N, C-alpha and C positions, 0 to 999 in steps of 0.2 A: 347602708342607708345614710344619706347626707343630712346632717343636723341643720335645722332651720333656726335662725335667730328670732327670738321673740321681739315683735315690734316695740313693746313697752320697754324692754331692756335696751334696745337700740336708742330709743328716745331718751331714756335716762342717761345713757352714756354720752349722748350728744349734749345734754344739758349740764353735764359735769364741768365745773370750772377748772380749766387746765392749770392756772397759776397756782392752785393750792399745793401741788407737788413741790413747787419752788419754795413756798412758804414753810412747808414742813422741813425742807432741807435747811433753810435759814434758821429756824427755831432749834433744830437739832444741833447745829453748829454753835448757836448762841449758848445753849445749856452746857455743851461740852466745854466751851471756853470759860464759862462761869465756874464750872466744877473743877477746872484745872487752873484757876486764876493764880493760886499760890505758886505753882510751878513757873508761870510766866511773869510773876512779879506784879500782877495787877491786883487792885483791890476790888472788893464786891460790896455794894450797898443795897440793902433791902429798902424799897421805897413804896409808898402808897401810890395807887393807880392815878390819882389826881395830882400827885406831887411834881415839883419842877425838876424834871430829869436832865434838862439841858446842861446845867452846870456840872453834873456828874460826867456826862459824855465829854464835855470840854476838858475835864481833868483825867480822862482815860480810865474812869471807874466803871465797872460793869454793873448796870442796874438790874436788880431782880425784884419781881413783884409777887408777894405772897397772895394777892388777890387773883392774879393770873393762875397761880398754883391752885387756889381754891376752885376756880372754874374748871381746871383740868381734873381735879378730884371729882367734881360733880359730873363732868362728862364721862369719866371712867367708872361712874357708879360706885365710888369708894366712900361717898360722903357719910352714909349711915354708920359704918364701922368706925370711922375716925371721930365722928361727932359723939358716938357712944363712949369712945376712949376719953375724949375731953370731959365728958360728964363724969366719968369715973375719977378724973383728976380734980373734980370739984367745980367745973364750970357749968353754969345753968343753960338749959335749952333755950332760954330767951335771948341768949347772945347770938350775934351774927354767925352763921354756919361757916363762912369763910374763915373767921377768926378761930372758931372751935376746931375746924379741920386742920388749920395750919399749926395751931398750938399743939395739937395731938401728934402731928407729924414730926415736930422738932426733936423730941427725945429718941425717936425710933427710926429716923430717916424714912418715914413712910410716904405713901402717895405713889402716883403713877410713874414718877421719875426717880424714886428712891430718895426723896427729900431734896430740899433746896440747898444750894451751895452755902457754906458757912459765911455769914456776913462779917465784914470788918467794921461796918457802921450801919446804923438805921436812920432813915430820913422819913419823917412822918408829917404829912400836911392834912389838917382837919377840914379841908374844903369839901370833903365827901361825906364825912360823918364824925361823930365824937367817939365811936367805938375804937377807931384806929389808935387813939391816944393810949388807952390802956393795953390794947393788943400789942402795940409796939414796945411799950414799957415791959410787958411780960417777956417778950423775945429778947429785948436788950439785956434783961437780967439773966435770962437763960444762957445767952451766948457771951455775956460779959463784954459787950462792945458799946461804944458811945452812941447816943441817940440825939438827933436834932429834930426839934418840933417847930414847924412853920405854922403859925396861928393866923388864919384868915377870917376876919370878921364876917358874919352872915350879912348878905346883901338883901335886905327885905325889899327895898325899892331902888336903891342907888348905891354907888360906891363913893363915899365921901372923900374929900381931900385929906381929912384926918386919918381915915382908914388906909388911904393910899400911902401916906407917910409912914404909918405904923408898919405896913407890910414891907415897904421898901427898906426900912431899917433892918428888918429881919432877913431880907435878901443879902444885905451886907454881912450879917452875922452868919448866914449860911455859907457864904464864900470863905469867911474866916475859919469856920468849922472844917470845911473841906481842906483848906491849906494846912491846918493843924494835923488832921488825920492822915492826909496824903504826904505830909512833910515836904511840900513844894509849893511855890507861889502859883496863884491862880493864873491861867492862861487866857487873858482877855481877848487876844486875837483869835484864838481857837473858839472862844465863846461866840464871837461875832459870826464866824462861819457856821457853827452849830445852830445858832439862832435862825439863820437864813434857811438852813436845811430843814429845821423844825417847821417853819411856816410853809415851806414848799411842800413838805410831806403832808401837812394838814390840808392844804389846798387840793392836793391830788386825792386825798382820802375823801374830801367833800365831793369832788368831781365824780369819784367812783360811786358814792352813795346817790348822787343826783342822776345817775343813769336810770335809776328806778322811777324817775318822773315819766319816762317813756311808757306808753301803753301798747302792748303788754311789757311788764318789767323784765329786763334781762337777768336780774338778780333779786333775791328776797332779803329780808332782814336776817333770816337764818344764815344766809351766805355772808352777810355783813358781820354777824356775831363771830363767825369763824375767822374771817379775814381781818378782824380788828387787831389781832395780836401784835402786829408790827408797829402800828401807830402808837400803841401804848408802850411796848417794850423797848423799841429802838428809835424812838422819835428823836430827830436831830442828827440822823446819820444818812449817808448816801444810799445805804442798803434799802431804807424805807422809800426814798424817792424813786429808786430804780424799780422796786417791786410794785408800787402803786401806779407807776407809769405803765408798766406792762399789764397790770390788772385793768386799768382804765381802757387801754387799747383793746383788750379782750372783750370788755363789756360793750364797747362801741361796735366791735365786729359782730357780737351776738345780736345787737339791735339790727344791723344791716342784714344779717342772715335769718332774722325772724326767730331766733332762739329765745325762749321765754322760761322764766323760773318756774311758773305754774303752767302746765300745758294748755289749760283752757281757762285762762284768767278772765273772770267776770267782775270780781269784787276786789277792792283795794283797801287794805287795813293798815292801821298804825299801831305799833306796840309801845307800851310804856313800862319801864323798869328793866331790871336785869333778866336775862333768859332763865328758863327752868332748864339748867344745863343737862340734866339726866333725861330730859324728855323733848329735846329740840326736834328730833326726827318725828316723834309722835305728833307734836303740834303741827309741824310742817305738813305731814300727810293728812292729818285731820282737817286742817283748813283747806288744803288742796282738794279734798273730797267734796268741798262746797264751792270749788272753783274760786277760792279766795287766796290772795297773795298778800303777805305782810311786806309792803313796799318800803316801809321806813320805820324807824324806832328812835326813841329819845336817848337810848343808851349809847349806841355806836356814834351818833352825831355829836355827843358831848365832847369828843376830842377835837372838834373843829371850832368850838365857840371862842377860844382865846384869840383866833385870828381877827376878831372884831376889835380887840383892844391892844394887842401886842404889835409894835412896829418892828418890821423886819430889820431895819437898819439901826434900831435902838432897843434891842431885845431886853437887855438887863434892866434898863430904866423903866420899861413898860410891862414887864412880866408880872409885877405885883398885882396890877388890875386884871390881867389875863387869867392868872391863877386864882383870883378871888371870885371872879364872876362866872364860874362854871355852873352848869345846870343845877347840881345838887346843893349849891350854896346860895340859891335864889329863893325869894318868897313865892308863895303859891300863885299870886297874880302874875308874877314874872314868868313862872313856869308855864302857866296857862297861855300867856302871850306867845311863848316859844312854840308850844304845841299847836296853837291855832295857825301859826305861820307854816308849820309842817303839814297841817291838814290841807291848807290851800295849795301849798307847793306841790304836794304829791297827789292831790285830788282824791282823797280817801273817802270811803263810804262808811267807815266805822272805826272805833278804837278799842283795842284790847289792852286792859290794864292788869298787870300782874301785881296783886297786893302781896308783896313779898314779906313773909314772916321775919326774915333776917334783916331786911334793909328798911328800917323805920323812916329815915329821912326821905327816901325815895317813895314810900308808900303813904305817908301821913296825910298828904293833901289830895289824894286821888279822887275822893268823892266830891270835894269842892271843885276840882278841875273838871270833873264830869258834868257838874251843874253848869259851869261856865261854858263848856263846849256845847251843851244842849241849848243854852240861852243864846249864844252868839252864832252857832252854826247848825243847830238842830241835829247834832251828830249822835247816833246811838253808841252807847259805851257798854262794853262787857268787862266786868271786874271779876277776876278769878283769884282764888287764894291758894298760895303754894309757898315753896321755898326754893332758893336757887341751887342748893346743894343737898339739903336733908330731905330725902325721899319720903320720910315718914309724914310730911305735911302735904303730900300729894294724893288727892282723892280722884282717881281717874274717872270713874263713872259719873260723879257729880260734875266734874269739869267738862266731860264730853256732852252731858245733857245741856249744860249752859251754853256751850258753843253751838250746838244744834239749834237751840231756841233763839240765840242771838242772830245766827245766820238766817233763820226763818224771818225775823223782823226785817233784816236788810233785803232779803230776796222779795218780800211782799211789796215793798215800796221804798226804794232807797232814797227817793227824793222827797218823801212826805215828811211832815212835821211829826216827830215821835217824842215820847217822853224819855226819861233817863232809864236805860235798861241795864241795871247793875245786877245781872243774873247770878 
């Protein structure tokens, strides 16, 4: 008897993004190269996700991201065990779960890839949060390697001339630090080329995200979460440009072929904060059951914001502002303005905010932002409480009920004036 293919399985296969296989190949090669750096004579730097990676690329240093590692730990559902280990080491549960999981991994080479490559240096930029300062100090002591800290003043409403001068001086100190650790002069010509590739990669990534403006969307924010890895990890390389060129072409082809991220998209939503890494599939399927697609998010778009301030032909001189004015280093009003732009751009029906126990800077102003969204756009908002890595903070039934109630509000009358729905 001949087997017949399940129509749902065929549809799921058709909707699978083909470029992902290439990204997995690139990331595998990247980690192998980083783990064998000593054999090739290259140096490895651990760097925060919002840190200026381009000077490292220009100096042929391999950048490694503990936060990326934290996301991998969460997706692999290894977060609870590692967080418990960090708590046994004396770290409180109030700390960021990325930090706890990473600190716990270091002594035992734990995690899904057997620990991160040993660093020759650490580069920490506090434009994402204050926790990274102590986190990187802990790891610098553990590995007994030098640490460089780039301090970016918080941009409540603007980036002043004084702040610009202050950060620019530190960029010079950063270059001096790299010359000292790498024992060679900084390659300014290479830096120019890397800067151009960085901007080009960011432009392509934004173009990929913008394909979700199409109705129905060819990709969802869940796809963006997964495909983000390269713009973070290898920004400033030809590899990133080539990958996102191919991904953009695939998204454009999906639009022409009528392939959609959610089979029966009726409602379009915006996501705020980091993903709940251990439950991305659950969220995707739950929202899809309501014919809702997460078409955009504040997290993956954060790696495109520097394009507004950094000049491609003058990268080093303008990167101070670009790296200071990223999403998490802005005041609540500025964040709300950015979100309203995305609400209009992607024509969304509601917003889902992840009140992330681990990421205080990302979560702190969410209720104020929800009020601003209601006042200016009448947009219903769902606020769920969880953690990006530590599953102990995830109450499935409670979150499921809140999603059901939220979608009922949208389904009843998406265009009506509604109150703030922080279910």
